[in-house]
PDB file of N, CA, C and O in Angstrom:
ATOM      1  N   MET A   1      50.946  17.671-234.740  1.00  0.00           N
ATOM      2  CA  MET A   1      52.296  17.550-235.851  1.00  0.00           C
ATOM      3  C   MET A   1      53.302  17.087-234.614  1.00  0.00           C
ATOM      4  O   MET A   1      53.285  17.644-233.516  1.00  0.00           O
ATOM      5  N   ALA A   2      54.323  15.809-235.008  1.00  0.00           N
ATOM      6  CA  ALA A   2      55.057  15.503-234.259  1.00  0.00           C
ATOM      7  C   ALA A   2      56.464  16.371-234.724  1.00  0.00           C
ATOM      8  O   ALA A   2      56.757  16.783-235.846  1.00  0.00           O
ATOM      9  N   HIS A   3      57.215  16.489-233.442  1.00  0.00           N
ATOM     10  CA  HIS A   3      58.502  17.567-233.607  1.00  0.00           C
ATOM     11  C   HIS A   3      59.782  16.215-233.861  1.00  0.00           C
ATOM     12  O   HIS A   3      59.490  15.147-233.323  1.00  0.00           O
ATOM     13  N   LEU A   4      61.021  16.262-234.578  1.00  0.00           N
ATOM     14  CA  LEU A   4      62.225  15.672-234.375  1.00  0.00           C
ATOM     15  C   LEU A   4      63.318  16.339-233.988  1.00  0.00           C
ATOM     16  O   LEU A   4      63.536  17.462-234.442  1.00  0.00           O
ATOM     17  N   ILE A   5      64.035  15.832-233.230  1.00  0.00           N
ATOM     18  CA  ILE A   5      65.186  16.745-232.540  1.00  0.00           C
ATOM     19  C   ILE A   5      66.417  15.599-232.619  1.00  0.00           C
ATOM     20  O   ILE A   5      66.443  14.465-232.139  1.00  0.00           O
ATOM     21  N   TYR A   6      67.306  16.238-233.313  1.00  0.00           N
ATOM     22  CA  TYR A   6      68.619  15.601-234.253  1.00  0.00           C
ATOM     23  C   TYR A   6      69.335  16.351-233.439  1.00  0.00           C
ATOM     24  O   TYR A   6      68.937  17.436-233.016  1.00  0.00           O
ATOM     25  N   SER A   7      70.613  15.757-233.112  1.00  0.00           N
ATOM     26  CA  SER A   7      71.971  15.934-232.437  1.00  0.00           C
ATOM     27  C   SER A   7      72.961  15.411-232.799  1.00  0.00           C
ATOM     28  O   SER A   7      72.899  14.182-232.779  1.00  0.00           O
ATOM     29  N   ALA A   8      74.175  15.970-233.241  1.00  0.00           N
ATOM     30  CA  ALA A   8      75.114  15.705-233.670  1.00  0.00           C
ATOM     31  C   ALA A   8      76.216  16.166-233.135  1.00  0.00           C
ATOM     32  O   ALA A   8      76.160  17.375-232.913  1.00  0.00           O
ATOM     33  N   ILE A   9      77.620  15.432-232.718  1.00  0.00           N
ATOM     34  CA  ILE A   9      78.678  15.829-232.121  1.00  0.00           C
ATOM     35  C   ILE A   9      79.932  15.850-232.899  1.00  0.00           C
ATOM     36  O   ILE A   9      80.342  14.743-233.249  1.00  0.00           O
ATOM     37  N   SER A  10      80.672  16.952-233.265  1.00  0.00           N
ATOM     38  CA  SER A  10      81.666  16.933-233.879  1.00  0.00           C
ATOM     39  C   SER A  10      82.238  18.580-233.213  1.00  0.00           C
ATOM     40  O   SER A  10      81.707  19.601-232.776  1.00  0.00           O
ATOM     41  N   SER A  11      83.974  17.938-233.528  1.00  0.00           N
ATOM     42  CA  SER A  11      84.880  18.968-233.072  1.00  0.00           C
ATOM     43  C   SER A  11      84.904  20.523-233.951  1.00  0.00           C
ATOM     44  O   SER A  11      84.268  20.680-234.993  1.00  0.00           O
ATOM     45  N   LEU A  12      85.376  21.121-233.600  1.00  0.00           N
ATOM     46  CA  LEU A  12      85.448  22.651-234.453  1.00  0.00           C
ATOM     47  C   LEU A  12      86.125  22.353-235.508  1.00  0.00           C
ATOM     48  O   LEU A  12      86.165  23.293-236.302  1.00  0.00           O
ATOM     49  N   ASP A  13      86.766  21.272-235.894  1.00  0.00           N
ATOM     50  CA  ASP A  13      87.261  21.191-237.430  1.00  0.00           C
ATOM     51  C   ASP A  13      86.561  19.806-238.226  1.00  0.00           C
ATOM     52  O   ASP A  13      87.073  18.965-238.964  1.00  0.00           O
ATOM     53  N   GLY A  14      85.459  19.945-237.828  1.00  0.00           N
ATOM     54  CA  GLY A  14      84.241  19.044-238.381  1.00  0.00           C
ATOM     55  C   GLY A  14      84.591  17.803-238.184  1.00  0.00           C
ATOM     56  O   GLY A  14      84.102  17.239-239.163  1.00  0.00           O
ATOM     57  N   TYR A  15      85.229  16.840-237.424  1.00  0.00           N
ATOM     58  CA  TYR A  15      85.649  15.668-237.131  1.00  0.00           C
ATOM     59  C   TYR A  15      85.277  15.223-235.836  1.00  0.00           C
ATOM     60  O   TYR A  15      85.586  15.726-234.756  1.00  0.00           O
ATOM     61  N   ILE A  16      84.166  13.632-236.198  1.00  0.00           N
ATOM     62  CA  ILE A  16      84.063  13.367-235.099  1.00  0.00           C
ATOM     63  C   ILE A  16      85.029  11.701-233.955  1.00  0.00           C
ATOM     64  O   ILE A  16      84.722  10.987-233.001  1.00  0.00           O
ATOM     65  N   GLU A  17      86.106  11.852-234.809  1.00  0.00           N
ATOM     66  CA  GLU A  17      86.733  10.706-234.128  1.00  0.00           C
ATOM     67  C   GLU A  17      88.430  11.753-233.893  1.00  0.00           C
ATOM     68  O   GLU A  17      88.938  12.694-234.502  1.00  0.00           O
ATOM     69  N   ASP A  18      88.795  10.970-232.752  1.00  0.00           N
ATOM     70  CA  ASP A  18      89.960  12.070-232.425  1.00  0.00           C
ATOM     71  C   ASP A  18      91.612  11.507-233.445  1.00  0.00           C
ATOM     72  O   ASP A  18      91.542  10.832-234.472  1.00  0.00           O
ATOM     73  N   SER A  19      92.821  11.955-232.874  1.00  0.00           N
ATOM     74  CA  SER A  19      94.071  11.551-233.842  1.00  0.00           C
ATOM     75  C   SER A  19      94.191   9.904-234.041  1.00  0.00           C
ATOM     76  O   SER A  19      94.692   9.360-235.024  1.00  0.00           O
ATOM     77  N   GLU A  20      93.587   9.197-232.823  1.00  0.00           N
ATOM     78  CA  GLU A  20      93.687   7.689-233.079  1.00  0.00           C
ATOM     79  C   GLU A  20      92.439   6.761-233.501  1.00  0.00           C
ATOM     80  O   GLU A  20      92.383   5.531-233.482  1.00  0.00           O
ATOM     81  N   GLY A  21      91.375   7.769-233.918  1.00  0.00           N
ATOM     82  CA  GLY A  21      90.335   6.974-234.435  1.00  0.00           C
ATOM     83  C   GLY A  21      89.110   6.541-233.404  1.00  0.00           C
ATOM     84  O   GLY A  21      88.153   5.781-233.551  1.00  0.00           O
ATOM     85  N   LYS A  22      89.518   7.282-232.402  1.00  0.00           N
ATOM     86  CA  LYS A  22      88.397   6.677-231.327  1.00  0.00           C
ATOM     87  C   LYS A  22      87.276   8.261-231.263  1.00  0.00           C
ATOM     88  O   LYS A  22      87.430   9.394-231.720  1.00  0.00           O
ATOM     89  N   PHE A  23      86.051   7.535-230.380  1.00  0.00           N
ATOM     90  CA  PHE A  23      84.865   8.302-230.653  1.00  0.00           C
ATOM     91  C   PHE A  23      84.619   8.892-229.247  1.00  0.00           C
ATOM     92  O   PHE A  23      83.741   9.755-229.226  1.00  0.00           O
ATOM     93  N   ASP A  24      85.194   8.614-228.105  1.00  0.00           N
ATOM     94  CA  ASP A  24      85.096   8.279-226.671  1.00  0.00           C
ATOM     95  C   ASP A  24      85.029  10.065-226.030  1.00  0.00           C
ATOM     96  O   ASP A  24      84.392  10.557-225.098  1.00  0.00           O
ATOM     97  N   TRP A  25      85.844  10.570-226.867  1.00  0.00           N
ATOM     98  CA  TRP A  25      85.708  12.016-226.569  1.00  0.00           C
ATOM     99  C   TRP A  25      84.351  12.659-226.204  1.00  0.00           C
ATOM    100  O   TRP A  25      83.945  13.723-225.736  1.00  0.00           O
ATOM    101  N   ALA A  26      84.034  11.913-226.487  1.00  0.00           N
ATOM    102  CA  ALA A  26      82.650  13.059-227.117  1.00  0.00           C
ATOM    103  C   ALA A  26      81.154  12.182-225.819  1.00  0.00           C
ATOM    104  O   ALA A  26      80.016  12.615-225.637  1.00  0.00           O
ATOM    105  N   ALA A  27      81.544  11.425-225.436  1.00  0.00           N
ATOM    106  CA  ALA A  27      80.935  10.788-224.526  1.00  0.00           C
ATOM    107  C   ALA A  27      80.743  11.678-223.397  1.00  0.00           C
ATOM    108  O   ALA A  27      81.638  12.434-223.020  1.00  0.00           O
ATOM    109  N   PRO A  28      79.419  11.600-222.756  1.00  0.00           N
ATOM    110  CA  PRO A  28      79.121  13.244-221.482  1.00  0.00           C
ATOM    111  C   PRO A  28      79.626  12.040-220.071  1.00  0.00           C
ATOM    112  O   PRO A  28      79.507  10.818-219.981  1.00  0.00           O
ATOM    113  N   ASP A  29      80.104  12.894-219.296  1.00  0.00           N
ATOM    114  CA  ASP A  29      80.676  12.311-217.751  1.00  0.00           C
ATOM    115  C   ASP A  29      79.970  12.031-217.299  1.00  0.00           C
ATOM    116  O   ASP A  29      78.806  12.060-217.697  1.00  0.00           O
ATOM    117  N   GLU A  30      80.412  11.587-216.143  1.00  0.00           N
ATOM    118  CA  GLU A  30      79.025  11.023-214.780  1.00  0.00           C
ATOM    119  C   GLU A  30      78.026  12.278-214.582  1.00  0.00           C
ATOM    120  O   GLU A  30      76.799  12.323-214.669  1.00  0.00           O
ATOM    121  N   GLU A  31      78.861  13.159-214.321  1.00  0.00           N
ATOM    122  CA  GLU A  31      78.198  14.723-213.641  1.00  0.00           C
ATOM    123  C   GLU A  31      77.594  15.296-214.445  1.00  0.00           C
ATOM    124  O   GLU A  31      77.314  16.487-214.312  1.00  0.00           O
ATOM    125  N   VAL A  32      77.196  14.476-215.628  1.00  0.00           N
ATOM    126  CA  VAL A  32      76.097  15.207-216.442  1.00  0.00           C
ATOM    127  C   VAL A  32      74.836  14.554-216.679  1.00  0.00           C
ATOM    128  O   VAL A  32      73.957  15.125-217.324  1.00  0.00           O
TER     129      VAL A  32
END
């Protein structure tokens, strides 16, 4: 049987965008 791994990113308040409507805060750094 296949496994499906689902990952979603959101802040503690449940939003995925910052106050300017950008999503780049969740992008991993080069170190990661």
